[in-house]
N, C-alpha and C positions, 0 to 999 in steps of 0.2 A: 334665664327668665327674662322676658321682655319687660320694659317699663310699663307699657300700656298694651293691653290685649282686649280688643272689642270683638266679640263673637255673635254674629247674627243679631245685631242690635236693631230692635224695632221700637219706635216711639209713636204712640197714637194719642192725640188730644181729642177731647170731647168738646164740641161746639154745639151746645144744645142737644139735639137728638142726632147730630151728625158726628161721625168718627173721621178725623183728619189724620192721615198717616204722614208724619214728618220724616221718619226714618224707616226704611224698609229693608231689614236683614243686612245691615252694614257690618262688614268685618274688616278690621285693620289692626296691624301691629306696629308699634313704635318703639324703637330701641333707645336706651339712655344715650343722650348726647346728639340725638338727631335734631335737625332744623327743618320743619315741615310747614308748608303753606296749604291752607284749605281754601279752595275757590269754588265759586258757583253763583248763579243768579239768586236774587231774592226769592225765598220760598223753596230753595233747593235742599234744605236740611242741615246746612253747615252750622248754623247757630245752635240748632237743637243738639247736634253732635258735640259742639264745644261745651254746651251746658252739662251734658252727661260726662264728658271728659273732666270737667272741673268740679264734679260732684255737687252741682247745683240742681240736678235733676236725675231721675233714675229711668232706665229703659222700661218700656211696657213688657218686653220680652227680650231674651238674649242675655248675654253676660258681659260685664265690664270688669276686668281685673286691673288694678293699679298697684304695681309692685307686688303682684301676687295676691292682693287682697280683693275679694269679691265685694265690690261696692254695693251691689244689690242687697247684700245681707245687713248693711249697716243702718242704724237708726240716725235720727237727725243730729244728735250731739256728736256722734262718731263721725259723721260726714263733715261737720263743722271743724272737727279736729284735724281731719285729713286735709281740708282746704287750707287751714291756717299753717300747717306744718310742711306740706308737700307741694302746694300749688301757689304760684304768684300770678295774680290777674292784672292785666293792663287793658284799659278800655279806651275807646275813641274819645270819650268825654272827660278823661283824666280822673274824674270822681275824687277830687281833693276837697277837703274841708276848707271853705274860704276864710274862716276867722282864726285859723291857727297857722303856725309857721310850717315851712318845708320840713324841718326836723320833726315837729310834732305829728305831721301827717305820716312821715315814715315810721314813727314810733307806734302807730295805731295797732298793727297786727300783734305787736309784742305786748301791748296792754291786755288784749284778749287772752294772751298766753300766760299772763302773770309774771312777765319778766321784770326784775327790779329796776328802779328808775335809773341808777347809774349805768347798768348794763344796757338798758334801752338806748340811752343817749350815745353811748360808745358805739353800739352797732349801727345806729341811725347815721351817725357822723361818717362811719366807714362806708356805709352803703351810698350816701350822697357823694362821697369822694369818688367812689367806683364809677359813677355815672357823670363825672365831670362837674359837680356842683359844690366843690369845696369852697367855703366862704359865703355860700348862699343859704346856710342853715336857718337863719332868722327871717328870711324873706317870706312874705305871705304870697299865696297864689296870684293875687292881682298885681304883685311886683315882679312877676316872672313872665317871660314870653311863653307862647304855646309849647315850643320845644322844651323849654326848661321845666314847665309843668309836667310834661310827659316823662321827663327824666326823673322828677320826683316820684311819679307814679311807678316807674321801673324800679327805683330804689326801694320803694315800699314793697314791691313784689319780691324783691331779693332779700329783705332784711331777716326773714326767718329761715334763711338758707334753703329756700324751695328748690326742689329738684327739677321742676317744670315751670315754665312761664307760658301762660295762655294769653295771647294778645288778640283782642277783637277789633279789627280795623284800627290799629294803633296810630296810623298816620292820617286818619280821616279828617282831623281838625287842624292840620298843620301844612305849611307850604312845602313845595317840592324840595328845596334845599334842606330844610329842617327834617323832612321825611328821610332823606338819604342819611342824614347824621344819626337819626334814631335807629334806622335799620342797621347801620354800621355798628352801632352800640350793641344791638341784639346779636350780630355776628360775633363781635368781640366776646360777649358773655358766653355765647355758645362754644366758641373755640377755646378760649382761655380758661373757663370755669367748668366746661363740659355740662352746662345747663341745657336741658331739652327745651327747645323753643317751638311752639306751635302758634301760627298766626292765622287769622281769618282775614282775607282781603279780596276786594273786587279788582285790584289793580295788578296787572301783569308785571309791571316794573318793580313792584314791591315783592311780589312772589318770587321774582328772579334772585332775591337775596338768599332764598332758602335753597336747600339741597334736594328737596323733595316736594312735589306738588300733587296734592290729592284733590280731584275735582268731583263735586257733587252735582247731581241733577235729579229732580223729582224724588228725593229721599234715598237715592242710591249713589254709590261711588261708580263714576263712569271711566275714571282713569287714575292711575297712581304711578307717577313717573319720578325717578331719581335723576 
């Protein structure tokens, strides 16, 4: 059984009286432990596809199976549970809470999951260490560089032992050198921990870190290359 199975996924948004087709019968399979990049121009459907993969949205038609679970059959609370336990999100803008420490930012997903305080701290410290931020636990986001903030976001994505990391333009707000360090960290997590990594990027040099590139245009996959 594949980790991700998307069958004939179509997504249509209503804009007033107009139907806009963001995805048009997209089918793709991703095995556990893959590292894939999704590329395409603005409006090509890649973000809509990532939202469906991340259980943030449902397809208008077609079927999305995550670890054999038909996501289209789940209600809102069940979708939230899937997101919290199976998927780690990393965004271009880091999405850290500015008034709390790196440790507390990483603890957030566990708060929603009801993990006891002592266990939360232990797991958050371990996650920060895994991304090279040992000793930075008490620093607030404004005391960290852009690359360090993104590492905190990656630690937060890892802390509930997610099997998938979905990263949307994860290097968009950091410089070239730091981008390389972040991508090498994704490669390390993929290789050493067998975490499935899927990134959306406009940049060919970032996509080159992946082992598979899926290109979107006008809501369809136009190429899928290993």
